[in-house]
C-alpha positions in Angstrom: -9.2 19.3 1.6 -5.7 18.7 0.4 -4.4 15.2 1.1 -1.0 13.7 0.6 -1.1 9.9 0.4 1.8 7.4 0.2 2.4 3.7 0.3 5.8 2.0 0.5 4.8 -1.5 1.5 5.6 -3.1 -1.8 8.5 -2.8 -4.3 6.6 -0.1 -6.1 5.9 2.8 -3.8 3.3 5.3 -4.8 2.6 9.0 -3.8 -0.5 11.0 -4.6 -1.7 14.5 -4.0 -5.5 14.7 -3.9 -7.8 17.6 -3.4 -11.2 16.5 -2.3 -11.8 13.7 -4.8 -9.6 15.1 -7.6 -6.1 13.7 -8.1 -3.7 16.6 -8.7 -0.8 14.3 -9.2 0.4 10.8 -8.6 3.5 8.8 -9.4 5.2 5.5 -8.9 8.2 5.8 -6.7 10.7 3.9 -4.5 10.4 4.0 -0.7 13.6 6.0 -0.4 12.1 8.8 -2.7 8.7 9.3 -1.3 9.4 12.6 0.4 11.2 14.0 -2.6 8.3 12.9 -4.8 5.8 14.4 -2.4 7.6 17.7 -2.6 7.7 17.6 -6.4 4.0 16.8 -6.6 3.3 19.8 -4.4 5.5 22.1 -6.5 3.9 20.9 -9.7 0.5 21.7 -8.3 1.7 25.1 -7.1 1.3 24.2 -3.5 3.5 24.2 -0.4 3.8 21.6 2.3 2.0 24.0 4.6 -1.1 23.8 2.3 -1.6 20.2 3.3 -4.7 19.4 5.4 -4.0 15.7 6.1 -1.9 12.7 5.4 -2.7 9.1 4.5 -0.1 6.2 4.7 -0.2 2.6 3.6 0.0 0.3 6.6 0.9 -2.9 4.8 1.0 -5.8 4.9 4.1 -6.0 2.7 7.8 -5.5 3.1 8.6 -4.8 6.8 11.3 -2.3 6.0 9.2 -0.6 3.3 6.2 -0.3 5.6 8.3 1.2 8.3 9.8 3.7 5.9 6.3 4.9 4.9 5.2 5.1 8.5 8.3 7.0 9.5 7.9 9.4 6.6 4.3 10.1 7.5 5.0 10.5 11.2 7.8 12.9 10.5 5.6 15.0 8.1 2.7 14.9 10.5 4.8 16.1 13.4 6.5 18.9 11.5 3.3 20.1 9.8 0.8 19.3 12.6 -1.3 17.1 10.3 -4.0 14.5 11.1 -3.1 11.1 9.7 -4.9 8.0 8.7 -3.6 4.5 7.8 -5.1 2.4 5.0 -4.3 -1.3 4.3 -2.2 -1.8 1.2 -4.5 -4.8 0.4 -7.6 -2.6 0.7 -6.0 -0.1 -1.7 -5.2 -2.8 -4.3 -8.8 -4.1 -4.0 -10.2 -0.6 -4.5 -8.1 -0.3 -7.7 -9.5 -3.5 -9.1 -13.0 -4.0 -7.8 -14.0 -7.7 -7.5 -10.4 -8.8 -7.7 -8.4 -10.6 -5.0 -5.3 -8.5 -4.0 -2.2 -10.7 -3.5 1.1 -9.2 -2.2 4.4 -11.0 -2.3 5.2 -11.8 1.4 8.6 -13.3 0.5 9.6 -16.7 1.9 7.3 -18.3 -0.7 4.2 -16.8 0.9 1.7 -14.2 0.0 -0.5 -11.7 1.8 -4.1 -11.7 0.5 -7.7 -10.7 1.2 -9.4 -14.0 1.1 -11.8 -12.4 2.3 -10.0 -11.6 5.5 -6.3 -10.7 5.5 -4.1 -13.8 5.5 -0.5 -14.9 5.1 -0.2 -18.2 3.3 1.5 -20.2 0.6 0.1 -19.4 -2.8 -1.0 -23.0 -3.4 -3.0 -22.9 -0.2 -4.8 -19.6 -0.9 -8.0 -21.4 -2.1 -8.7 -19.1 -5.0 -12.2 -19.7 -6.5 -12.0 -20.4 -10.3 -12.3 -17.3 -12.4 -11.1 -15.0 -9.7 -9.0 -12.1 -10.9 -5.8 -11.7 -8.7 -3.8 -8.5 -8.7 -0.7 -7.3 -7.0 3.0 -8.2 -7.1 2.2 -11.6 -5.4 -0.2 -12.4 -8.2 2.6 -11.6 -10.7 5.2 -13.6 -8.9 3.0 -16.7 -8.4 1.1 -16.4 -11.7 1.6 -20.1 -12.7 0.3 -21.4 -9.3 -2.7 -19.1 -9.2 -3.6 -19.7 -12.9 -3.3 -23.5 -12.3 -5.9 -23.0 -9.5 -8.3 -21.3 -12.1 -7.5 -17.7 -11.3 -6.9 -15.0 -13.9 -3.9 -12.6 -13.5 -3.6 -9.5 -15.7 -0.4 -8.9 -17.6 2.6 -8.2 -15.5 2.9 -4.5 -16.6 -0.8 -3.8 -15.7 -1.4 -0.8 -13.4 -3.9 -3.1 -11.5 -0.8 -4.6 -9.7 0.1 -1.3 -8.1 -1.3 -0.1 -4.8 -2.0 3.4 -6.1 -1.9 6.1 -3.3 -5.1 7.8 -4.7 -7.1 4.7 -3.5 -5.5 5.1 0.0 -6.7 8.7 0.0 -10.2 7.7 -1.1 -10.5 5.0 1.6 -9.1 6.9 4.5 -11.2 7.5 7.6 -10.5 8.1 11.3 -7.8 10.7 11.0 -5.9 11.4 14.2 -2.3 11.6 15.6 0.2 9.9 13.3 1.8 8.0 16.1 -1.5 6.0 16.5 -1.3 4.6 13.0 -0.1 1.0 13.3 1.4 -1.3 10.7 -0.3 -4.5 9.6 2.2 -7.3 9.6 0.2 -10.6 9.6 3.3 -12.4 10.8 6.1 -11.8 13.2 9.1 -9.9 11.7 12.3 -12.0 11.2 14.1 -9.6 13.6 11.7 -10.4 16.4 12.1 -14.2 15.7 15.9 -13.9 16.0 15.6 -12.0 19.4 13.2 -14.7 20.7 15.7 -17.5 20.1 
């Protein structure tokens, strides 16, 4: 089973090509490059897009624009290649890459998205991190001082534990179906919707 997985919800996008449980290739990317990176991973593995069996996409929470880019890319690929698709939470993928850690994603506006243990959007100081908890993700890096003052531990900024690697999305994916049924996880109303409501 050849799976292409991608996540663009955070500033560091990731793309992985996975065959069954074996990672054939994976790279850090930017949201605007995920399709080019996917093609390069396929070429490096000696495969064609038509060899893909399924797609997995990160559903956030994270950047609204980044999440939408990933979903649009996955939907376009799924439509053109007739591939079943599954969505996986970016928080869940971060947690899978650092078992026992609390994933924390920068939500901007001085807030974070976290699994605590349910997905939440809150200010870092209100997260209620139990002392000794390891926190990973770009939100943990940005709010290191606040989290460490609360007793949390945050790995070094350059640690791979802070990246939502697409291989974990592929490993966690279930419930494959039409790509148009995969929905983003926002945890708060997008700014554009707030502006329209006013």
